[in-house]
C-alpha positions in Angstrom: -57.9 92.1 23.7 -61.2 92.8 22.1 -60.7 91.1 19.1 -60.1 88.2 20.8 -63.2 88.8 23.5 -65.2 88.8 20.7 -63.9 85.4 19.2 -64.1 83.9 23.0 -67.7 85.2 23.0 -68.4 83.8 19.1 -66.7 80.8 20.1 -68.8 79.8 23.4 -72.2 80.6 21.6 -70.6 78.3 19.1 -70.1 75.1 21.4 -73.4 76.3 22.9 -75.4 76.2 19.7 -73.2 72.3 18.8 -74.8 71.5 22.1 -78.3 72.0 21.6 -78.4 70.2 18.6 -76.9 67.4 19.9 -79.8 67.5 22.5 -82.5 67.4 19.9 -85.8 67.8 20.7 -89.7 67.9 19.2 -92.4 69.6 20.9 -95.5 69.5 19.9 -98.5 70.6 22.8 -102.4 71.4 22.6 -105.3 72.1 25.2 -108.9 72.6 24.0 -109.6 76.5 25.2 -112.5 76.0 27.9 -111.7 72.2 28.9 -113.1 71.7 31.9 -109.7 71.1 35.1 -109.5 67.6 36.2 -110.8 66.4 39.1 -109.5 62.9 38.6 -107.2 61.1 36.3 -106.4 57.9 35.3 -103.2 56.5 33.2 -103.6 53.9 31.3 -101.0 51.8 30.6 -98.4 53.6 27.2 -98.8 51.5 24.4 -95.9 50.2 23.3 -94.7 50.8 19.7 -91.0 50.3 19.5 -88.4 47.1 20.1 -88.2 47.2 23.7 -90.2 45.3 25.4 -90.1 47.1 29.0 -90.8 51.4 27.3 -94.1 51.2 27.9 -94.5 50.2 31.1 -91.3 52.7 32.2 -93.0 55.9 30.7 -96.2 55.4 32.2 -94.6 55.0 35.6 -92.7 58.0 34.9 -95.3 59.9 34.1 -97.2 59.1 37.0 -94.2 60.0 38.9 -93.9 63.0 37.4 -97.9 63.8 38.1 -97.9 63.0 41.5 -95.1 65.6 42.2 -96.0 68.1 41.1 -99.3 67.7 44.0 -102.1 69.6 41.1 -103.7 66.5 39.4 -105.3 64.3 41.6 -105.1 60.2 40.2 -106.5 57.0 40.0 -104.1 54.6 41.6 -102.3 53.0 38.8 -103.5 49.5 40.3 -107.2 50.6 40.4 -106.3 50.9 36.9 -104.8 47.8 36.3 -107.6 45.2 38.3 -110.5 47.0 35.8 -108.1 46.3 33.1 -108.0 43.3 34.3 -111.3 42.4 35.7 -112.4 43.9 31.9 -110.8 40.8 30.1 -108.6 43.5 28.5 -104.7 43.2 28.3 -102.3 46.6 28.8 -100.0 45.6 25.5 -103.2 45.1 23.5 -104.2 49.3 22.7 -106.7 48.5 19.9 -108.6 46.5 22.4 -108.9 49.0 25.3 -112.8 49.9 25.3 -113.4 53.5 24.6 -112.4 56.1 27.4 -114.8 57.6 28.3 -116.0 54.0 29.5 -113.0 53.2 31.5 -113.2 56.4 32.4 -116.5 55.8 34.3 -115.8 53.2 35.1 -113.0 54.2 37.3 -114.8 57.3 38.3 -112.1 59.8 36.9 -113.2 62.9 35.2 -110.4 62.3 32.4 -108.3 59.8 31.2 -104.6 59.5 29.8 -103.5 57.2 27.2 -99.7 57.2 24.9 -97.6 55.9 22.7 -94.0 55.1 23.0 -93.0 56.1 19.8 -89.1 56.1 20.0 -86.7 54.2 23.0 -83.9 53.1 21.2 -80.3 54.1 20.9 -79.3 54.7 17.5 -75.9 54.3 16.4 -73.0 56.1 15.8 -69.5 57.4 17.1 -71.3 56.8 20.2 -74.7 55.5 20.8 -77.0 58.5 21.6 -80.3 58.1 23.3 -83.5 58.7 21.4 -87.1 58.7 23.3 -90.7 59.9 21.8 -93.8 59.9 23.9 -96.7 60.3 23.0 -100.6 61.5 24.5 -103.7 62.9 24.9 -106.1 63.6 27.7 -110.4 62.7 27.1 -112.8 64.2 29.0 -114.8 61.4 30.1 -118.5 63.6 30.9 -118.1 64.8 26.6 -115.6 61.8 24.9 -113.1 64.8 23.6 -109.7 65.3 23.5 -109.1 67.8 25.4 -105.2 67.7 25.8 -102.3 66.3 24.0 -98.8 66.7 23.8 -95.7 64.6 21.6 -92.6 65.2 23.0 -89.0 63.1 20.9 -85.3 64.2 21.9 -82.4 63.0 21.9 -79.3 63.0 24.8 -75.8 63.1 23.9 -73.3 60.9 25.4 -70.4 63.2 25.3 -72.3 66.3 26.8 -74.0 64.6 29.5 -74.4 61.3 30.9 -78.2 60.7 28.8 -80.1 57.1 29.1 -83.2 56.1 28.6 -84.4 56.3 31.3 -82.9 60.3 32.4 -84.5 61.3 28.4 -88.2 59.4 29.4 -88.1 61.3 32.6 -87.3 64.5 31.3 -90.3 63.6 28.6 -92.7 63.4 31.1 -92.0 65.7 33.8 -92.3 67.8 30.7 -95.5 66.3 30.5 -96.5 67.0 33.5 -96.0 70.3 34.0 -98.1 71.2 30.8 -100.7 69.2 31.4 -101.3 70.9 35.0 -101.1 73.8 34.2 -103.0 73.6 31.6 -105.3 71.0 33.3 -104.8 71.3 36.7 -106.3 71.9 39.6 -104.9 73.6 43.1 -103.4 71.3 44.9 -104.2 67.4 45.3 -105.0 66.2 49.2 
């Protein structure tokens, strides 16, 4: 009987390991020691380096939503960011044309500016199409022009274990980024 229990435990552990391997994840996060807390954060539109037309917009919206949900980081209203980029005659889809984050931050009266890139946003072919999402983001402190926080997260989901899709994976990554950021540079509850 004890042998059956051990085998059952080993089988369960093996299944759990397979489940974790199927939902592959890569994470890299960094925060500059002693960096100033965020007083007001402007989130610029994420650059889209994928074949999916809306990946940058989806990632930007989800990051903003997850940051707002924490209540720990006051944000510049996304429409205000879009107005400044339009007024400065900049196309959000052309990151090479964006002025330095420090300049945008001053225009928006923000203490920090986030900009990022969607590096992967697709379904990987196979027996079942597996969603794969990768996001990279960094925050620049406007007063100094220094990068004070970075994060790169990539994940693949699994259709046979859960109902993962591109939006769900992107939201999961955005939530993890928001939690790491608010833990590192967030202040008291935003008002």
